[in-house]
MARNUBA-52012 format. One record per residue (C-alpha): x, y, z; residue in three letters. Coordinates in Angstrom, 1 decimal, always signed. Each point is the difference from the previous one (the first is absolute). Example, Ala and Ser with C-alpha at 12.3 -4.5 7.8 and 13.67 -1.06 7.14 Angstrom:
# MARNUBA-52012
+12.3|-4.5|+7.8|ALA
+1.4|+3.4|-0.7|SER
***
This chain:
# MARNUBA-52012
-0.2|+77.7|-49.4|MET
+2.7|-1.0|+2.5|SER
+2.8|-2.1|-1.4|ALA
+1.3|-0.9|+3.5|GLY
-1.2|-2.7|+2.5|ARG
-2.4|-2.8|-0.5|ASP
-3.6|+0.9|+0.7|TYR
-0.4|-2.8|+2.5|TYR
+3.1|+1.2|+1.8|GLU
-1.3|+3.6|+0.1|ILE
-3.3|-1.2|+1.6|LEU
+1.9|-2.4|+2.3|GLY
-2.1|-3.0|-0.9|VAL
+0.9|-3.5|-1.4|PRO
-0.8|-0.7|-3.7|ARG
-2.9|-2.3|+1.1|ASP
-1.7|+2.6|+2.2|ALA
-3.7|+0.3|-0.5|ASP
-1.9|+3.2|-0.7|ALA
-0.8|+0.7|+3.7|ALA
+3.7|-0.2|+1.0|ALA
+1.0|+2.3|-2.8|ILE
-2.7|+2.5|+0.9|LYS
+0.9|-0.1|+3.8|SER
+3.7|+0.5|-0.7|SER
-0.7|+2.9|-2.3|PHE
-2.2|+1.7|+2.6|ARG
+2.7|-0.2|+2.7|LYS
+2.8|+1.2|-2.3|LEU
-2.1|+2.8|-1.6|ALA
-0.8|+1.5|+3.4|MET
+3.7|-0.1|+1.0|LYS
+1.3|+1.5|-3.3|LEU
-2.7|+2.5|-0.8|HIS
+1.7|+3.4|-0.7|PRO
-2.2|+1.8|+2.6|ASP
+1.7|-2.3|+2.6|GLN
+3.5|+0.7|-1.4|ASN
-0.1|+3.7|-1.1|PRO
+2.9|+0.9|-2.2|GLY
+1.5|-3.5|-0.1|CYS
+0.8|-0.8|-3.6|LYS
+0.9|-3.6|+0.8|VAL
-3.5|-0.7|+1.6|SER
-1.7|+1.7|-2.9|GLU
+1.8|-2.2|-2.6|GLU
-0.8|-3.1|+2.1|LYS
-3.6|+1.1|+0.2|PHE
-0.2|+0.3|-3.8|LYS
+1.7|-3.4|-0.4|GLU
-2.4|-1.6|+2.5|LEU
-3.1|+1.3|-1.9|GLY
+1.5|-1.3|-3.3|GLU
+0.5|-3.5|+1.5|ALA
-3.5|-0.2|+1.5|TYR
-1.6|+1.2|-3.2|ALA
+1.5|-3.1|-1.7|VAL
-0.3|-2.7|+2.6|LEU
-3.5|+1.0|+1.1|SER
-1.3|-0.7|-3.6|ASP
-0.1|-3.7|-0.8|PRO
+0.6|+0.5|-3.7|GLU
+2.9|+2.4|+0.4|LYS
+1.5|-2.2|+2.8|ARG
-0.1|-3.1|-2.3|ALA
+1.8|+2.0|-2.7|GLN
+2.6|+1.2|+2.5|TYR
+0.5|-3.5|+1.4|ASP
+0.7|-1.3|-3.5|ARG
+1.9|+2.9|-1.7|PHE
+1.1|+2.2|+2.9|GLY
+0.0|+3.8|-0.6|LYS
+0.6|-0.6|-3.7|ALA
-3.8|-0.8|-0.3|ALA
-0.7|+3.7|+0.5|PHE
+2.6|+1.5|-2.3|GLN
-0.6|+1.5|-3.4|ASN
-3.0|+2.0|+1.2|GLY
-1.6|-2.8|+2.0|GLY
+0.3|+1.8|+3.4|GLY
-1.0|-1.7|+3.2|PRO
-3.3|+1.8|+0.2|GLY
+1.1|+2.6|+2.5|PHE
+0.5|+3.7|-0.1|GLY
-1.9|+3.0|-1.6|PRO
-2.3|-1.2|-2.7|GLY
+0.8|-3.7|+0.4|ALA
-2.8|-2.6|+0.0|ALA
-1.2|-1.0|+3.4|GLY
+1.0|+3.1|+2.0|PHE
-0.2|+3.7|-1.0|SER
+2.6|+1.1|+2.5|ASP
+1.6|-1.0|+3.3|PHE
-2.9|+1.2|+2.1|SER
-2.4|-2.3|-2.0|ASP
+2.3|-3.0|+0.8|LEU
-0.2|+0.8|+3.7|PHE
-3.7|+0.7|+0.0|ASN
-0.5|-3.4|-1.7|GLU
+2.0|-2.0|+2.5|ILE
-0.8|+2.0|+3.2|PHE
-3.7|+0.3|-0.8|GLY
+0.3|+3.8|-0.6|GLY
+1.1|+2.8|+2.2|GLY
+3.7|-1.0|+0.0|PHE
+1.1|+3.6|-0.3|GLU
-1.8|+0.9|+3.2|GLU
+2.0|-2.6|+1.9|MET
+3.0|+2.2|-0.1|PHE
-1.7|+3.4|+0.2|THR
-2.8|-0.5|+2.5|ARG
+0.9|+0.5|+3.7|GLY
-0.1|-3.0|+2.3|ALA
-2.9|+1.6|+1.9|ARG
-3.2|+1.0|-1.7|GLY
-0.8|+0.5|-3.7|PRO
+1.9|+2.4|-2.3|ARG
-1.0|+3.6|+0.6|ASN
-2.0|-1.0|+3.1|GLY
+0.7|+1.1|+3.6|PRO
+3.1|-1.7|+1.4|ALA
-0.1|-1.9|+3.3|ARG
+2.2|+1.5|+2.7|GLY
+3.2|-1.7|+1.1|ALA
+0.1|-2.5|+2.9|ASP
+2.0|+1.1|+3.1|LEU
+2.0|-2.0|+2.5|ARG
+0.3|+0.9|+3.7|TYR
+2.2|-2.0|+2.4|ASP
-1.3|-0.6|+3.6|VAL
+2.1|-1.5|+2.8|GLU
-1.9|-1.5|+3.0|ILE
+1.0|-2.0|+3.1|THR
-0.8|-3.7|+0.5|LEU
-2.6|+1.0|+2.7|GLU
-1.7|+2.3|-2.5|GLN
+0.0|-2.8|-2.6|ALA
-1.6|-2.2|+2.7|PHE
-2.8|+2.4|+1.1|ARG
-0.4|+2.0|-3.2|GLY
+0.8|+3.7|-0.2|ASN
-1.6|+3.3|-1.1|GLU
+2.2|+2.9|-1.0|ARG
+0.0|+3.2|-2.0|GLU
+2.4|+0.3|-3.0|ILE
+0.8|+3.0|-2.1|VAL
+0.2|-0.8|-3.7|VAL
+1.3|+2.4|-2.7|PRO
-2.0|-0.5|-3.2|ARG
-1.1|+1.7|-3.2|ALA
-3.4|+1.5|+0.2|GLN
-2.2|+1.8|-2.5|ALA
+0.7|+3.7|-0.2|CYS
-3.0|+1.9|+1.5|GLU
+0.2|+3.2|-2.0|PRO
-0.1|-1.8|-3.4|CYS
-2.0|-3.1|+1.3|LYS
+2.8|-2.2|-1.3|GLY
-0.2|+1.1|-3.6|SER
+3.3|+1.9|+0.0|GLY
-1.8|+2.9|-1.8|SER
-0.1|+3.4|+1.7|GLU
-3.4|+0.6|+1.5|GLY
-1.1|-3.5|-1.2|ASN
-0.4|+1.4|-3.5|ALA
-1.1|-2.5|-2.6|PRO
+2.9|-1.8|-1.8|LEU
+0.6|+0.3|-3.7|GLU
+0.4|-2.8|-2.5|THR
+3.7|-0.7|-0.5|CYS
+1.0|+1.4|-3.4|ALA
+2.8|-2.5|-0.5|THR
-2.1|-3.2|+0.3|CYS
-3.5|+1.5|-0.5|GLN
-1.1|-1.5|+3.2|GLY
+1.1|-3.6|-0.7|ALA
+2.8|+0.0|+2.6|GLY
+2.2|-1.7|-2.6|GLN
+1.9|+0.9|-3.1|VAL
+0.8|-2.3|-2.9|ARG
+3.0|+0.1|-2.3|ALA
+0.8|-2.1|-3.1|GLN
+3.7|-1.2|+0.0|GLN
+0.5|-2.0|-3.1|GLY
-2.0|-3.2|+0.4|MET
-0.7|+0.8|+3.7|PHE
-3.0|+2.0|+1.2|ARG
+1.0|+1.2|+3.5|MET
-2.4|+1.1|+2.7|VAL
+1.3|+2.0|+2.9|ARG
-1.4|+2.0|+2.9|THR
-0.6|+3.6|-1.0|CYS
+3.1|+2.0|+1.2|PRO
-2.1|+3.2|+0.4|ALA
-2.8|-1.2|+2.3|CYS
+1.6|-3.2|+1.3|HIS
-2.9|-2.1|-1.1|GLY
-2.7|+2.2|+1.5|ARG
-1.5|+1.1|-3.3|GLY
-0.6|+3.4|+1.6|GLN
+2.2|+3.1|+0.5|ALA
+0.1|+2.6|+2.8|ILE
-0.1|+3.5|-1.3|LYS
+0.9|+1.7|+3.4|THR
+1.7|-2.3|+2.6|PRO
-1.3|+0.3|+3.6|CYS
+2.3|+2.2|+2.1|ARG
-0.5|-2.1|+3.1|SER
+1.1|-3.3|-1.5|CYS
+1.9|+1.1|-3.2|GLY
-2.4|-1.9|-2.2|GLY
+0.6|-3.3|+1.6|ARG
-3.5|-0.2|+1.5|GLY
+1.5|-1.4|+3.3|GLN
+1.8|+1.4|+3.0|VAL
+1.9|-1.9|+2.7|GLN
-1.6|+0.1|+3.4|LYS
+0.2|-2.0|+3.3|GLU
-3.0|-2.0|+1.1|ARG
-0.5|-1.4|+3.6|THR
-1.6|-3.4|+0.1|LEU
-1.1|-2.2|+2.9|SER
+1.2|-3.5|-0.6|VAL
-1.3|-3.2|+1.7|LYS
+2.5|-2.8|+0.2|ILE
-1.9|-3.3|+0.7|PRO
+1.3|-2.5|+2.7|PRO
+2.2|-2.8|-1.2|GLY
+1.8|+1.8|-2.8|VAL
+3.5|-1.3|-0.9|GLU
+3.2|+1.7|-1.1|ASP
-0.4|+0.8|-3.7|GLY
-3.8|+0.2|+0.1|THR
-1.4|+2.4|-2.6|ARG
-3.2|+1.9|+0.6|ILE
-1.8|+1.8|-2.9|ARG
-1.9|+3.2|+0.6|LEU
-2.2|+0.4|-3.1|SER
-0.1|+3.4|-1.6|GLY
+2.6|+1.6|+2.4|GLU
+2.8|+0.3|-2.6|GLY
+0.7|+2.8|-2.4|ASP
-3.1|+1.6|-1.6|SER
-0.5|-0.8|-3.6|GLY
+0.7|+2.5|-2.8|ALA
-2.9|+1.7|-1.7|ARG
-2.5|-1.3|+2.5|GLY
+1.2|-3.6|-0.2|GLY
-0.4|-2.4|+2.9|PRO
+2.6|+0.2|+2.8|PRO
+2.6|-2.6|+0.6|GLY
+0.4|-2.2|+3.1|ASP
+2.2|+0.4|+3.1|LEU
+1.9|-3.1|+1.1|TYR
+1.2|-0.4|+3.6|LEU
+3.0|-2.3|+0.4|PHE
+0.3|-1.1|+3.6|LEU
+3.2|-1.0|+1.7|SER
+0.1|-1.4|+3.6|VAL
+2.9|+0.9|+2.3|LYS
+2.1|-2.8|+1.5|PRO
-1.1|-0.8|+3.5|HIS
+2.4|-0.4|+3.0|PRO
-1.8|-3.1|+1.4|LEU
-1.9|-1.7|-2.8|PHE
+0.6|-1.3|-3.5|GLU
-2.9|-0.6|-2.3|ARG
-0.8|-2.8|-2.5|ASP
-3.4|+0.6|-1.4|GLY
-2.4|+0.1|+2.9|ALA
+2.4|-1.8|+2.4|ASP
+2.4|+1.7|+2.3|LEU
+3.4|-1.3|+1.3|TYR
+1.7|+1.0|+3.2|CYS
+3.3|-1.1|+1.6|ARG
-0.2|-0.1|+3.8|ALA
+3.2|-0.1|+2.0|PRO
-0.4|-2.4|+3.0|THR
+2.3|-0.4|+3.0|PRO
+1.9|-3.2|+0.0|MET
-1.4|-1.0|+3.4|CYS
-3.6|+0.5|-1.1|LYS
+0.6|-2.0|-3.1|ALA
+1.5|-2.8|+2.1|ALA
-2.6|+0.0|+2.7|LEU
-3.0|+1.0|-2.0|GLY
-2.4|+2.8|+0.6|GLY
-1.8|+2.9|-1.7|GLU
+1.1|+3.0|-2.0|ILE
-2.1|+3.0|-0.9|GLU
-0.2|+1.1|-3.7|ILE
-1.5|+3.3|-1.3|PRO
-2.5|-0.3|-2.9|THR
-0.6|+2.4|-2.9|ILE
-3.3|+1.1|+1.4|ASP
+1.7|+1.5|+3.0|GLY
-0.9|-2.8|+2.4|GLU
+2.2|-2.8|+1.6|ARG
-0.1|-3.7|-0.1|THR
+1.8|-2.7|+2.0|ARG
+1.8|-2.9|-1.5|VAL
+0.8|-3.2|+2.0|SER
+3.5|-1.2|-0.3|ILE
+0.6|-3.7|+0.7|PRO
+3.0|-1.1|+2.0|ALA
+3.1|-0.5|-2.1|GLY
-1.2|+2.2|-2.9|ALA
+2.8|+0.8|-2.5|GLN
+0.8|+3.0|-2.2|THR
-2.2|-0.1|-3.2|GLY
-3.0|-1.6|+1.7|ARG
-3.1|+1.6|-1.5|ARG
-3.4|+0.6|+1.6|PHE
-3.1|+1.1|-1.8|ARG
-2.6|+2.4|+1.4|VAL
-3.1|-0.3|-2.1|LYS
-1.9|+3.1|-1.1|GLY
+2.7|+2.5|+1.2|LYS
+1.4|+0.8|-3.4|GLY
-0.9|+2.7|-2.6|MET
-3.5|+0.8|-1.2|THR
-1.0|-1.6|-3.3|HIS
-0.9|+2.6|-2.6|LEU
-3.7|+0.4|-0.4|ARG
-0.6|-2.6|+2.8|SER
-0.4|-0.2|+3.7|ARG
+2.2|-3.0|+0.3|GLU
+3.6|+0.3|+1.2|ARG
+3.2|-2.0|-0.6|GLY
+2.1|-1.6|+2.7|ASP
+3.0|+1.2|+2.1|LEU
+3.0|-2.3|-0.1|HIS
+2.4|+0.3|+2.9|VAL
+3.6|-1.3|-0.4|GLU
+2.0|-0.7|+3.2|LEU
+3.5|+1.4|+0.3|LEU
+1.6|-1.5|+3.1|VAL
+2.3|+2.6|+1.5|GLU
+3.3|-1.0|+1.7|THR
+0.6|+2.2|+3.1|PRO
+2.9|+2.5|-0.1|VAL
+1.7|+2.3|+2.6|ASN
-0.1|-2.7|+2.7|LEU
+1.2|+0.7|+3.5|THR
+2.5|-2.2|+1.7|ALA
-2.7|-1.8|+2.0|LYS
-2.1|-0.6|-3.2|GLN
+3.0|-1.5|-1.7|LYS
+0.7|-2.4|+2.9|ARG
-3.6|-1.1|-0.1|LEU
+0.1|-0.6|-3.7|LEU
+3.2|-1.9|+0.3|GLU
-1.5|-2.2|+2.7|GLU
-3.1|-0.4|-2.2|PHE
+2.2|-1.0|-3.0|SER
+1.8|-2.7|+2.1|ARG
-3.3|-1.5|+1.2|ASP
-1.5|-0.2|-3.5|CYS
+0.5|-3.3|-1.7|GLY
-0.3|-0.8|-3.7|GLU
-3.7|-0.5|+0.4|GLU
-0.4|+3.8|+0.5|ALA
+1.6|+0.7|-3.4|HIS
-1.3|-2.5|-2.5|PRO
+0.8|+2.1|-3.0|GLN
+3.6|+0.5|+1.1|THR
+0.4|-3.7|+0.6|ARG
-1.5|-0.8|-3.4|GLY
+2.2|+2.5|-1.8|PHE
+3.3|-1.4|+1.5|PHE
-1.1|-3.6|-0.6|ASP
-0.2|+1.0|-3.7|ASN
+3.3|+1.7|+0.2|VAL
+1.6|-3.2|+1.3|LYS
-1.5|-2.1|-2.7|LYS
+1.3|+2.5|-2.6|PHE
+3.6|-0.2|+1.2|PHE
-0.2|-3.8|+0.3|ASP
-1.2|-0.3|-3.6|ALA
+2.7|+2.3|-1.3|ASN
+2.9|-1.2|+2.1|ALA
+3.3|-0.7|-1.9|PRO
+0.3|-3.5|-1.4|GLY
-3.8|-0.5|-0.5|ARG
***
């Protein structure tokens, strides 16, 4: 019995914790500290043993009552806490786990994440990055891609055995795929090192695949990208990943789409945004400007007289396609009034004459700004 920390501290629960909280905390810590999760770590092994001792006491109402009253002294002089080989309540550590986890705890650490122990393993999932243009995202796209992936070896039919000869029962684990070893009070269960959990051994490895049962090959696929996809969209192609070992099901292929930046449009969902430079005279007098659209057409936008930079206009239904829908977003056009440059002498004289003829009424924003400037200086004048 451990003579160290308090049992409640070991389990990380308060002294008034109910049975459910004690059990829940034990489950989490047991999975974290299990020796199979920390191979060769003596510290984890000792904590694992300490954890089991604490739970054996606090999970039993009678033992917990004795512990709360007398501490660990209640179990001295032969009165162990009911944990360990031959102790009342649990025959060994595995029985403790099977009791609390409902059986099969050992398999939690030895069974593969895919499929049952000794069964065919599912193939690995694959990722393929695809870059498309904004126009292709709008219309949809179909292209061919070449994907390197693991496929079943044809000569041995994926068995790994030369000539697809029958496999033999593994002599190390007797076909169980696991080996057990008793280490003091622990009964350890690990994947068989000889057959790697298969339960079967290859007498003569296949010369084509070296006994792996798989070979690396390239596969050409025709991929359809639907209209309306966005940057970062993921498309799953079921069964197009690596083939499974020993006849197991294949994994999936995931396409990750990235959309190239566009020189004219910026995208926000199904809406598109475009900045349109507009000559100063046209913004002052009013008129129309022509704007391209993502579908390759053109649309005209009416500019009212006196329009300023930043003025926005919406063209309905000229944005991107909605995914799995015939509807489209909108196109938002932002005006950028352009001041003329590289003027001739005549143009400069005309502009100077125009400037002299313009009164304050022609520049209301300028007049308002300088009115506020005057108020600011008047309010902060010395002596005020």
